[in-house]
KEVONU-505686 format. One line per 3 residues: number of its first residue (from 0); their letters; for each residue x, y, z of N, C-alpha, C, CB. Coordinates in pm, whole numbers, plus 50000, padded with zeros to 5 digits. Glycine has a CB too. Layout:
% KEVONU-505686
NUM) A) X:Y:Z:X:Y:Z:X:Y:Z:X:Y:Z | ...
//
This chain:
% KEVONU-505686
0) MTA) 04004:56608:48337:04004:56607:48506:03891:56691:48539:04148:56673:48585 | 03806:56630:48630:03690:56703:48664:03692:56797:48795:03585:56605:48677 | 03796:56757:48894:03820:56800:48997:03835:56959:49000:03921:56729:49035
3) TSV) 03778:57022:49097:03770:57179:49099:03864:57240:49223:03600:57228:49122 | 03875:57135:49281:03960:57167:49412:04080:57070:49449:03863:57164:49537 | 04187:57112:49492:04316:57002:49541:04272:56908:49641:04451:57078:49614
6) HAF) 04138:56938:49713:04107:56849:49817:04060:56731:49767:04018:56900:49906 | 04032:56714:49624:03985:56630:49582:04088:56481:49567:03932:56693:49475 | 04190:56521:49582:04311:56430:49582:04383:56372:49678:04391:56478:49534
9) EAK) 04458:56272:49669:04538:56198:49781:04675:56188:49739:04485:56051:49812 | 04761:56150:49828:04887:56120:49784:04940:56052:49891:04965:56231:49740 | 05054:55954:49871:05132:55876:49976:05218:55981:50036:05223:55750:49915
12) TID) 05228:55969:50162:05334:56050:50253:05465:55993:50229:05305:56042:50414 | 05557:56065:50288:05690:56004:50282:05701:55879:50375:05797:56108:50322 | 05621:55848:50473:05634:55723:50555:05539:55624:50496:05603:55746:50711
15) GNT) 05478:55642:50365:05375:55555:50295:05242:55549:50347:05418:55422:50291 | 05187:55628:50395:05047:55653:50423:04975:55722:50329:05032:55717:50536 | 04837:55695:50308:04767:55774:50215:04693:55904:50295:04659:55676:50137
18) QSL) 04733:55999:50230:04689:56136:50279:04596:56216:50217:04787:56213:50285 | 04476:56219:50235:04377:56310:50168:04401:56458:50182:04242:56282:50220 | 04392:56527:50060:04422:56660:50069:04316:56737:50113:04465:56706:49955
21) GDY) 04205:56671:50132:04088:56730:50189:04127:56744:50312:03963:56658:50178 | 04226:56702:50391:04257:56730:50541:04313:56860:50570:04353:56631:50596 | 04357:56917:50451:04405:57047:50452:04296:57141:50411:04521:57060:50366
24) RGK) 04188:57101:50394:04082:57212:50405:04077:57323:50488:03977:57164:50432 | 04050:57445:50443:04081:57557:50551:04217:57609:50545:04062:57506:50696 | 04300:57572:50511:04460:57591:50534:04499:57655:50375:04556:57414:50576
27) LLL) 04579:57733:50388:04679:57783:50271:04750:57715:50248:04751:57882:50278 | 04779:57655:50141:04890:57531:50097:04962:57604:49992:04820:57371:50030 | 05119:57560:50030:05235:57593:49929:05267:57449:49887:05377:57681:49998
30) IVN) 05244:57405:49755:05284:57298:49707:05409:57306:49626:05185:57249:49642 | 05500:57246:49668:05662:57231:49598:05704:57110:49541:05775:57251:49701 | 05727:57089:49398:05816:56969:49380:05958:56998:49401:05802:56912:49243
33) VAS) 06024:56903:49497:06146:56928:49534:06267:56831:49531:06130:56966:49641 | 06372:56855:49518:06474:56734:49501:06604:56790:49585:06515:56697:49321 | 06683:56687:49624:06785:56702:49731:06911:56733:49685:06799:56587:49810
36) KCG) 06956:56722:49531:07087:56764:49490:07056:56857:49384:07182:56649:49446 | 06997:56964:49409:06948:57056:49287:07032:57180:49344:06757:57085:49268 | 07030:57288:49237:07090:57397:49301:06994:57496:49369:07169:57464:49206
39) FTP) 06882:57456:49340:06769:57515:49448:06738:57460:49567:06646:57519:49400 | 06828:57358:49618:06784:57269:49738:06784:57371:49838:06883:57136:49778 | 06874:57477:49849:06888:57527:49982:06729:57613:49994:07045:57634:49996
42) QYK) 06629:57591:49902:06539:57654:49922:06439:57581:50046:06488:57677:49792 | 06474:57472:50058:06425:57401:50181:06419:57489:50317:06521:57278:50205 | 06536:57544:50323:06542:57639:50442:06444:57746:50456:06663:57703:50443
45) GLE) 06435:57795:50331:06343:57941:50317:06200:57876:50338:06354:58036:50142 | 06157:57765:50272:06035:57689:50284:05996:57647:50424:06046:57573:50202 | 06116:57603:50493:06071:57577:50631:06050:57723:50721:06189:57476:50703
48) QLY) 06145:57806:50684:06102:57919:50758:05967:58008:50738:06201:57999:50744 | 05941:57982:50617:05818:58021:50573:05716:57957:50676:05797:57978:50424 | 05706:57807:50654:05624:57742:50741:05621:57758:50864:05633:57639:50733
51) RKF) 05714:57794:50935:05751:57808:51086:05650:57933:51107:05935:57841:51125 | 05708:58030:51030:05659:58163:51053:05493:58186:51036:05737:58254:50953 | 05428:58109:50931:05325:58135:50924:05202:57976:50956:05334:58212:50787
54) KDK) 05276:57904:50997:05167:57773:51028:05084:57818:51140:05243:57618:51077 | 05083:57880:51216:04976:57903:51317:04871:57982:51255:05027:57974:51444 | 04919:58048:51143:04808:58127:51074:04758:58059:51002:04833:58235:51008
57) GLV) 04783:57947:50937:04716:57851:50844:04763:57831:50710:04589:57885:50829 | 04919:57871:50722:04987:57794:50616:05030:57634:50612:05101:57863:50601 | 05044:57568:50532:05100:57453:50527:05194:57440:50408:05002:57359:50529
60) VLG) 05319:57404:50429:05405:57342:50283:05416:57206:50269:05558:57382:50272 | 05370:57175:50150:05345:57036:50129:05484:57002:50001:05156:57010:50070 | 05588:56910:50058:05685:56887:49975:05674:56758:49888:05797:56891:50049
63) FPC) 05669:56764:49748:05668:56645:49663:05785:56604:49606:05585:56658:49564 | 05875:56535:49658:06009:56483:49573:05967:56447:49447:06087:56353:49634 | 06076:56473:49354:06047:56418:49211:06196:56427:49179:05931:56512:49102
66) DQF) 06223:56310:49058:06340:56287:49005:06344:56304:48864:06380:56168:49040 | 06244:56381:48800:06253:56398:48671:06347:56507:48596:06133:56416:48642 | 06408:56580:48681:06501:56699:48638:06623:56670:48665:06476:56829:48701
69) GHQ) 06727:56613:48587:06859:56613:48600:06883:56512:48690:06914:56736:48636 | 06805:56398:48732:06830:56287:48826:06893:56349:48935:06914:56171:48770 | 06843:56467:49021:06847:56513:49128:06770:56483:49256:06837:56605:49099
72) EPG) 06706:56393:49227:06628:56319:49355:06654:56171:49319:06445:56354:49368 | 06774:56139:49364:06803:55987:49346:06757:55898:49452:06947:55962:49336 | 06749:55972:49555:06724:55879:49691:06587:55795:49704:06723:55979:49824
75) DEN) 06588:55695:49800:06444:55669:49825:06378:55718:49919:06420:55557:49840 | 06249:55715:49980:06175:55795:50070:06265:55818:50187:06041:55730:50110 | 06325:55699:50242:06380:55711:50379:06507:55810:50369:06422:55561:50441
78) EIK) 06591:55792:50251:06695:55877:50225:06660:56031:50227:06750:55839:50099 | 06545:56068:50138:06483:56176:50163:06484:56244:50270:06389:56161:50144 | 06398:56168:50323:06336:56245:50487:06447:56249:50562:06212:56155:50591
81) NFC) 06559:56139:50571:06671:56191:50652:06748:56293:50599:06757:56094:50684 | 06770:56279:50492:06849:56433:50412:06788:56602:50456:06808:56422:50209 | 06628:56572:50453:06553:56720:50476:06556:56720:50657:06354:56725:50394
84) SLN) 06562:56629:50701:06563:56646:50854:06689:56670:50886:06515:56530:50935 | 06799:56633:50854:06962:56640:50882:06986:56794:50835:07069:56511:50778 | 06960:56793:50712:07038:56942:50637:06946:57013:50700:07045:56977:50449
87) YEV) 06824:57037:50676:06704:57150:50699:06624:57156:50779:06626:57166:50619 | 06627:57061:50875:06506:57041:51007:06376:57057:50928:06510:57175:51151 | 06361:57003:50841:06217:57006:50755:06103:56948:50850:06225:56904:50603
90) SFP) 06023:57023:50901:05931:56985:50970:05752:57002:50910:05970:57057:51091 | 05777:57053:50775:05614:57046:50714:05612:56915:50633:05566:57188:50599 | 05518:56885:50605:05486:56752:50549:05561:56729:50414:05330:56740:50526
93) MFA) 05579:56597:50407:05677:56565:50287:05595:56433:50217:05855:56521:50345 | 05607:56411:50110:05516:56282:50036:05629:56215:49982:05393:56323:49903 | 05586:56085:49929:05671:55996:49850:05689:56058:49725:05616:55857:49833
96) KIK) 05801:56022:49638:05854:56068:49518:05740:56033:49404:06001:55997:49493 | 05725:56136:49322:05604:56151:49243:05692:56191:49128:05480:56259:49296 | 05579:56171:49005:05621:56251:48869:05549:56347:48858:05613:56184:48740
99) VNG) 05578:56473:48816:05520:56598:48800:05480:56603:48613:05645:56727:48865 | 05522:56544:48545:05514:56553:48397:05496:56416:48336:05640:56620:48338 | 05482:56442:48213:05405:56302:48142:05293:56236:48161:05464:56205:48153
102) DDA) 05252:56125:48119:05160:56057:48115:05133:56017:48247:05175:55970:48031 | 05229:55966:48323:05206:55903:48436:05216:56041:48568:05327:55769:48443 | 05223:56146:48534:05233:56269:48635:05128:56228:48735:05200:56428:48566
105) HPL) 05127:56269:48863:05049:56253:48971:04922:56332:48939:05119:56296:49097 | 04819:56270:48939:04699:56347:48944:04664:56491:48992:04634:56281:49006 | 04734:56494:49124:04751:56650:49180:04802:56728:49067:04861:56668:49312
108) YQH) 04922:56697:49017:05011:56778:48938:04944:56788:48807:05154:56720:48927 | 04875:56687:48765:04798:56731:48634:04674:56837:48658:04735:56593:48563 | 04608:56829:48781:04545:56933:48786:04593:57077:48815:04472:56902:48856
111) LKQ) 04717:57098:48888:04783:57187:48916:04839:57281:48814:04860:57138:48981 | 04846:57186:48688:04952:57241:48587:04820:57275:48496:05094:57119:48515 | 04727:57215:48484:04583:57241:48415:04518:57404:48466:04463:57100:48475
114) TKP) 04518:57409:48578:04463:57507:48683:04529:57599:48644:04474:57485:48830 | 04692:57618:48655:04749:57741:48655:04866:57706:48580:04771:57804:48791 | 04863:57705:48439:04948:57726:48354:05115:57798:48372:04868:57791:48282
117) GLL) 05192:57783:48328:05312:57852:48349:05309:57961:48246:05435:57761:48340 | 05461:58024:48225:05481:58120:48146:05448:58083:47997:05611:58162:48168 | 05373:58182:47916:05317:58163:47791:05229:58037:47787:05423:58157:47691
120) GTE) 05144:58000:47882:05046:57915:47883:05085:57775:47882:04967:57942:47785 | 05224:57737:47889:05277:57609:47910:05245:57530:48024:05402:57618:47909 | 05195:57414:48012:05146:57343:48158:05274:57280:48223:05022:57209:48134
123) GIK) 05337:57234:48147:05450:57144:48201:05560:57212:48323:05540:57101:48063 | 05588:57146:48407:05661:57193:48522:05822:57201:48455:05640:57078:48664 | 05871:57303:48466:06016:57320:48405:06121:57274:48475:06051:57452:48381
126) WNF) 06121:57265:48610:06236:57234:48704:06184:57209:48835:06339:57346:48712 | 06282:57179:48926:06267:57151:49081:06229:57279:49118:06400:57098:49166 | 06138:57268:49226:06115:57385:49316:06004:57484:49266:06247:57463:49333
129) TKF) 05932:57437:49173:05805:57525:49133:05695:57505:49221:05751:57493:48992 | 05643:57625:49234:05556:57659:49370:05423:57668:49312:05598:57808:49457 | 05305:57607:49385:05180:57657:49375:05137:57698:49499:05094:57571:49320
132) LVD) 05040:57827:49498:04990:57870:49607:04829:57818:49625:05011:58018:49604 | 04789:57760:49709:04660:57703:49685:04560:57768:49811:04674:57528:49684 | 04469:57824:49787:04389:57885:49903:04309:57801:49976:04305:57985:49863
135) ASG) 04244:57836:50095:04195:57735:50169:04075:57689:50132:04191:57765:50288 | 04031:57709:50010:03897:57636:49954:03943:57507:49845:03791:57764:49860 | 04076:57537:49843:04151:57438:49764:04148:57485:49599:04078:57285:49790
138) HVV) 04185:57608:49565:04177:57653:49460:04305:57708:49435:04075:57728:49450 | 04386:57667:49317:04524:57723:49306:04515:57904:49246:04615:57608:49183 | 04584:57961:49344:04570:58112:49319:04710:58170:49250:04538:58193:49470
141) ARY) 04821:58065:49228:04926:58120:49205:05010:58038:49153:04968:58176:49297 | 05104:58060:49072:05237:57965:49036:05350:58044:49018:05224:57878:48902 | 05469:57968:49100:05551:58052:49120:05690:57957:49021:05560:58087:49300
144) APT) 05806:58017:48964:05899:57967:48907:06010:57927:49034:05941:58066:48795 | 06099:57832:48949:06176:57756:49058:06289:57873:49102:06252:57599:48994 | 06293:57987:49040:06395:58081:49075:06326:58191:49181:06455:58151:48934
147) DTP) 06184:58160:49186:06112:58287:49287:06147:58187:49447:05877:58326:49242 | 06209:58275:49503:06225:58233:49650:06122:58219:49732:06297:58313:49716 | 06130:58139:49857:06034:58136:49963:06018:58284:50004:06080:58042:50084
150) ASI) 06122:58350:50030:06138:58493:50079:06046:58581:49971:06313:58544:50080 | 06030:58570:49843:05997:58661:49757:05816:58626:49750:06098:58641:49609 | 05776:58504:49796:05664:58462:49813:05580:58487:49951:05681:58343:49784
153) EKD) 05658:58523:50049:05615:58580:50174:05500:58690:50155:05740:58643:50245 | 05515:58800:50107:05413:58889:50090:05280:58835:50030:05463:58991:50012 | 05283:58743:49922:05153:58697:49909:05095:58608:49997:05142:58647:49803
156) VAK) 05158:58533:50087:05106:58443:50176:05058:58549:50270:05207:58330:50232 | 05139:58611:50330:05100:58712:50447:04961:58795:50386:05245:58833:50484 | 04971:58822:50266:04820:58913:50211:04698:58804:50236:04822:58962:50005
159) ILG) 04720:58676:50183:04607:58603:50209:04573:58547:50322:04601:58522:50141 | 04669:58511:50418:04627:58494:50559:04592:58609:50643:04725:58430:50624 | 04598:58735:50572:04565:58848:50656:04636:58920:50733:04493:58823:50724
//
């Protein structure tokens, strides 16, 4: 992997369009693998609150649905979009379902995991709602466990955004 910034990648949006992550240059990104039927799913509420609180200062939350953990994201993109909208009023950008682990993991997630390994240096994503904080230059500055709530990350976001 030769990319040095997440801005080198692109992903398909939940609406099926190709989105360059380079379009987020200059923004603080919180990249999260999400699922609709997980014990951590209520974090959607906190993610949306964090996004609304800091979006005018430069934060963008990016949600990447993933069905690799306990089949907790069984729906298609339309079902996921409707679930997020109806249950959590999600307004931050959502993407098409991806894989975050394995040989066919999305290239963005391969980069995130290599750049910021988890506990004891393990690269693999352990569960839904693992979070990566990426600075305005596209460099990964922090990795958070699924148990780290959006509220617990707020101080880091506020510090980086000044």
